C-alpha positions in Angstrom: -34.0 -24.2 -16.6 -30.4 -26.2 -15.9 -28.6 -27.4 -18.6 -29.9 -31.0 -18.1 -33.2 -29.5 -19.2 -32.1 -27.8 -22.3 -31.6 -31.2 -23.5 -33.4 -34.4 -24.3 -32.2 -37.8 -24.7 -32.1 -39.6 -28.7 -33.6 -43.3 -28.0 -32.2 -44.7 -31.4 -34.7 -47.3 -31.3 -34.4 -50.3 -33.6 -38.2 -50.8 -35.7 -39.1 -54.6 -36.7 -41.3 -55.4 -39.7 -44.0 -58.2 -39.6 -41.9 -60.3 -42.0 -38.6 -60.3 -39.9 -38.1 -62.3 -37.0 -37.0 -60.9 -34.0 -33.7 -61.6 -32.7 -33.9 -64.3 -29.7 -32.4 -62.9 -26.4 -29.8 -65.3 -24.9 -30.6 -66.8 -21.7 -29.1 -64.7 -18.9 -26.9 -66.2 -16.5 -27.6 -66.1 -12.8 -24.6 -64.1 -11.1 -24.3 -64.8 -7.3 -24.6 -61.4 -5.5 -21.9 -59.4 -4.8 -21.8 -58.0 -1.0 -19.5 -54.9 -0.1 -18.5 -54.0 3.5 -19.3 -50.0 4.4 -15.6 -49.8 5.1 -14.7 -51.0 1.4 -17.6 -48.8 0.1 -16.7 -45.6 2.1 -12.7 -46.0 0.8 -13.8 -46.7 -3.0 -15.7 -43.6 -2.6 -12.9 -41.3 -1.1 -10.4 -42.7 -3.9 -13.0 -41.9 -6.7 -13.5 -38.7 -5.4 -9.8 -38.0 -5.4 -9.2 -39.3 -8.7 -12.1 -37.1 -10.0 -10.8 -33.9 -8.7 -7.4 -34.7 -9.8 -8.5 -35.4 -13.5 -11.0 -32.1 -13.2 -8.1 -30.0 -12.2 -5.5 -31.4 -14.5 -8.2 -31.1 -17.3 -8.8 -27.5 -16.5 -4.7 -26.5 -16.6 -4.6 -28.3 -19.8 -7.5 -26.2 -21.2 -6.7 -23.0 -19.9 -3.1 -23.0 -21.3 -4.0 -24.2 -24.5 -6.8 -21.4 -25.0 -4.6 -18.9 -24.0 -6.0 -18.6 -20.1 -3.7 -18.2 -17.0 -4.0 -20.8 -14.2 -4.4 -18.4 -10.6 -3.4 -20.1 -7.6 -5.4 -18.6 -4.6 -4.4 -20.6 -2.1 -6.0 -19.0 1.2 -5.0 -20.3 4.8 -7.1 -19.5 7.7 -4.3 -19.8 10.3 -4.1 -16.8 12.6 -6.6 -15.1 9.7 -7.7 -11.3 11.4 -7.8 -7.6 10.6 -4.4 -7.3 11.0 -3.1 -9.9 8.9 -6.1 -9.1 6.7 -4.9 -5.4 6.2 -1.5 -6.3 6.3 -0.7 -4.8 9.6 2.9 -4.2 10.9 1.7 -4.9 14.3 -0.9 -7.2 15.7 -3.9 -5.2 17.5 -2.9 -6.7 20.6 1.0 -5.2 20.3 -0.7 -1.4 18.9 -2.5 -1.5 22.4 0.2 -2.5 24.4 2.4 0.2 22.9 -0.2 2.9 23.8 -2.6 1.9 26.7 -0.1 3.7 29.4 -0.8 6.9 26.9 -4.2 7.0 26.9 -6.1 9.0 29.9 -10.0 9.2 31.2 -10.7 12.5 31.9 -13.9 13.9 34.2 -15.1 17.4 34.7 -17.5 19.2 36.8 -19.1 22.2 35.7 -21.7 24.7 37.3 -24.6 25.4 35.3 -27.7 27.5 36.1 -31.5 26.5 35.5 -34.2 28.9 34.2 -34.9 29.9 37.8 -31.6 30.9 38.3 -30.5 28.3 40.4 -27.1 26.7 40.0 -26.3 22.8 40.1 -23.3 20.7 39.2 -23.3 18.7 35.7 -20.4 16.3 35.0 -19.0 15.3 32.0 -16.3 12.6 30.8 -14.0 12.1 27.9 -10.5 11.0 27.1 -6.7 12.4 26.2 -3.4 11.2 25.1 -0.4 12.1 26.8 1.6 14.5 24.7 4.8 14.7 26.9 6.5 13.4 30.0 6.0 16.4 32.1 2.4 16.2 32.3 1.1 17.6 29.0 -2.0 16.1 27.7 -3.9 16.5 24.6 -7.9 16.2 24.7 -10.9 17.9 22.7 -12.2 21.5 23.8 -15.8 20.3 24.0 -14.6 17.7 26.6 -13.5 20.4 28.9 -14.8 23.9 27.8 -16.7 25.4 30.6 -15.4 22.9 33.3 -14.8 24.3 36.6 -12.6 21.0 37.4 -10.7 18.5 35.5 -9.5 15.1 36.7 -7.0 12.7 34.8 -6.8 9.4 35.6 -4.1 7.3 34.3 -3.9 3.7 33.0 -2.9 2.2 36.9 -5.9 3.9 38.2 -4.1 6.8 39.8 -5.8 10.1 39.6 -4.7 13.7 39.1 -6.1 17.4 39.1 -5.4 19.0 35.8 -5.2 22.5 34.7 -6.4 24.3 31.5 -3.2 25.3 29.5 -5.0 26.5 26.3 -7.7 25.3 24.0 -9.1 26.3 20.5 -12.6 26.2 19.6 -12.3 26.0 15.9 -10.3 22.7 15.6 -12.1 21.5 18.8 -8.7 20.9 20.7 -7.4 21.5 23.9 -4.2 21.1 26.1 -4.2 20.2 29.8 -1.6 19.4 32.1 -1.2 17.7 35.4 1.8 17.7 38.1 3.5 14.6 37.3 6.6 13.5 35.6 7.9 10.3 33.6 4.6 10.0 31.7 4.5 7.7 28.7 3.7 10.3 25.6 2.4 8.8 22.5 4.6 8.3 19.2 2.8 10.8 16.5 2.8 9.6 13.1 2.1 11.5 10.1 -0.5 11.1 7.4 1.9 10.2 4.4 1.4 6.6 3.5 -2.1 6.3 5.4 -4.7 4.4 3.0 -8.2 3.6 3.0 -8.3 0.1 4.3 -5.6 0.3 6.7 -6.0 -0.9 10.3 -6.9 1.3 13.3 -7.2 1.0 16.8 -9.0 3.3 18.9 -8.5 3.9 22.8 -10.7 5.8 25.0 -13.1 6.2 27.7 -16.3 5.0 26.4 -19.2 6.1 28.3 -17.3 7.7 30.8 -16.6 4.8 32.8 -14.8 2.1 30.3 -11.4 3.6 30.5 -8.8 1.8 28.5 -11.6 0.3 26.1 -9.6 -0.7 22.4 -11.5 -0.9 19.5 -10.1 -2.2 15.9 -11.5 -1.0 12.7 -10.2 0.5 9.4 -9.6 3.6 7.7 -13.0 4.4 5.7 -11.8 7.9 4.4 -9.1 10.1 4.9 -10.7 13.3 3.9 -14.0 13.0 4.8 -15.6 17.1 5.4 -18.3 17.1 7.9 -19.9 20.1 9.5 -19.7 20.1 13.5 -21.5 23.0 15.5 -20.8 25.2 12.5 -17.6 24.5 12.0 -16.3 22.6 8.7 -13.6 20.0 9.2 -11.9 17.5 7.4 -11.6 14.6 9.6 -10.3 11.0 9.6 -13.4 8.4 9.1 -12.7 4.9 10.7 -15.1 2.0 11.2 -13.6 1.3 14.9 -16.3 1.6 17.0 -16.9 5.3 18.8 -19.1 5.8 21.6 -19.8 9.1 23.9 -16.5 9.4 26.2 -14.3 8.5 23.3 -13.9 11.8 22.7 -10.2 13.1 23.2 -8.9 9.7 22.6 -6.5 8.4 20.5 -6.7 6.7 16.8 -3.5 4.6 16.3 -2.1 3.3 12.9 -0.7 -0.2 12.2 2.9 1.1 13.4 1.5 1.8 17.2 1.6 5.6 16.0 -1.3 8.4 16.6 -2.6 9.3 13.7 -6.2 11.1 14.9 -7.7 12.5 18.0 -11.2 11.2 18.0 -13.6 13.9 17.9 -17.2 12.7 17.0 -19.3 9.9 15.9 -22.5 9.8 13.7 -25.3 9.3 16.1 -28.7 7.4 15.1 -30.0 3.9 15.9 -29.7 3.4 12.4 -26.2 4.4 12.3 -23.1 1.8 12.6 -19.1 2.0 11.9 -19.0 6.2 11.5 -16.2 7.9 13.5 -14.0 10.6 13.0 -10.9 12.0 14.5 -8.9 14.9 13.7 -5.8 14.2 11.6 -2.4 14.3 13.3 -0.7 16.5 11.2 -3.5 19.2 12.2 -3.1 17.9 16.0 0.5 18.6 16.1 0.2 22.3 14.5 -2.3 23.5 17.2 -0.8 21.7 20.1 2.5 23.1 19.7 1.0 26.5 19.2 -1.4 26.0 21.9 1.9 25.2 24.6 4.0 28.0 23.1 1.3 30.9 22.9 -1.6 29.8 24.5 -3.5 30.2 21.1 -3.0 29.3 17.2 -0.5 31.2 15.7 -1.1 32.8 12.0 -4.4 32.0 11.5 -6.6 34.4 9.4 -9.1 36.4 10.9 -11.7 39.2 9.6 -12.0 40.9 13.1 -15.6 40.2 13.7 -18.1 38.1 15.7 -21.0 36.8 13.6 -24.2 35.2 14.5 -26.2 32.6 12.0 -29.8 33.5 11.2 -30.2 30.7 9.3 -33.7 29.8 10.4 -36.9 31.9 10.2 -37.3 31.9 14.2 -33.7 33.0 15.0 -34.2 35.8 12.4 -37.6 36.7 13.7 -35.8 36.4 17.5 -33.5 38.9 16.4 -35.9 41.1 14.6 -34.7 40.6 11.0 -37.0 39.6 8.2 -33.9 38.1 6.0 -32.2 35.0 7.0 -28.3 34.8 6.9 -25.2 35.3 8.3 -25.3 38.7 10.5 -22.1 40.6 11.8 -22.9 41.2 15.9 -19.5 42.9 16.5 -16.8 44.3 14.5 -13.8 43.7 17.0 -10.6 44.1 14.5 -8.8 47.1 13.7 -8.8 46.4 9.8 -12.1 45.8 9.6 -13.6 49.0 11.5 -11.5 51.2 9.0 -12.6 49.1 6.1 -16.2 50.0 7.1 -18.0 46.6 8.3 -20.5 47.7 10.9 -22.8 45.4 13.2 -26.0 44.5 11.5 -24.3 43.9 8.4 -25.9 41.0 6.4 -22.8 38.9 4.5 -24.0 38.1 1.2 -20.6 37.1 -0.3 -17.0 36.7 0.5 -14.9 37.3 -2.5 -17.3 35.2 -5.2 -18.3 32.6 -2.6 -21.8 33.1 -1.8 -22.6 32.9 2.2 -25.5 30.5 3.3 -24.3 30.0 6.8 -21.4 30.6 9.2 -19.7 27.0 8.3 -18.9 28.4 4.6 -17.9 31.9 6.2 -15.2 30.3 8.2 -14.1 27.9 5.6 -13.5 30.8 2.9 -11.8 33.1 5.3 -9.5 30.3 6.7 -8.6 29.3 2.8 -6.3 32.6 3.0 -3.6 33.7 4.8 -2.8 36.2 7.2 -2.2 39.5 4.9 -4.5 38.7 2.3 -7.1 41.2 0.9 -10.8 39.8 1.1 -13.9 41.2 -0.5 -17.1 41.3 1.6 -20.5 41.9 -0.3 -22.8 43.1 2.6 -26.7 44.3 2.6 -27.0 47.1 4.8 -30.2 49.4 4.9 -31.4 47.5 1.8 -28.4 48.2 -0.1 -25.4 46.3 -1.2 -22.0 46.9 -0.4 -18.7 45.8 -1.3 -15.7 46.3 1.2 -12.5 45.1 1.4 -10.9 44.1 4.3 -7.3 43.0 5.0 -7.3 39.6 7.3 -5.3 39.8 10.5 -3.7 37.3 12.8 -6.5 36.0 14.9 -4.7 37.2 18.3 -4.5 40.4 16.8 -8.0 40.7 15.8 -8.9 40.2 19.6 -12.3 38.9 20.2 -13.0 37.7 16.5 -14.3 34.4 16.1 -13.2 34.1 12.6 
């Protein structure tokens, strides 16, 4: 029921008695009909609308000022209104693309695989990369080039070059490759300071492996989104920019045109949209610098063990164990050997953290520094044992995946 239905009119009719003489009505004068042209009617209607709007606005302002309210001016113009202006971006999307299109490359790979009949065949892969230096160093994802027998890089101008692997890091899913060319256009690497959810971003890459140089726009959806990829817990930038297979290794750029992330993944599924992820630029800078200078990530703590994740009953049965969990497959580090860790130990706790899968174990170890001492609680021969291990540099604990 609207306001009009809530109320009824009061007729206030006059009642006449039998003895009263009803008033006589004066005869009506006949008036000549007045005709209004359509043009005059339209002009009159417009004038009435303008006057009505002005009176209404004035009355509203007067009422608000009289009763202590505030009049808020929300003037909006739609001239050149787009995502860049809506997010307060310093550069337009076109300017961001123009600054970086020559710094993003397409990557194609070939790998030799073996089927169940021990027959070998060649598989092809594709991804993206960003130019790190003028002399040919290129950043991409480890999963883009992992196991590749040949790597080819195609620049924005269409020219192609064979690339060699400099070094890669499985844990951060980053890799550095190199082509024999100089005078390239490197990206300007930004920083995470000042970034906010809602900021404009542009992703440039090679979606589907055939659409190199594709740019998509979006916003930063989250800055520290923790997700697990292939058993590794990663803290990533989440974006609404369209990400597809082949975008991996490409660049995510901020409103200033700086690289703020290396695209690494998207959430898949027919009912999923706008969920892309990128490795933050501060992590990228540290890892890439170390990969180029040392061939590995320096200063990363490791326990000196390799592990197998038997978190499903089916996997546990394959290894002949009855309890699911994270098992030590091999002890590689000297500190771990001296401390007494052994292959076959079930890792139950690390310090006070219960270990239910390899991602939790890895994350807990990485929360420490080289030289820290941690306490493993393991199950061996149906007995619980506590073993303290001093963490080593991952390179010193040769062969360690942790």
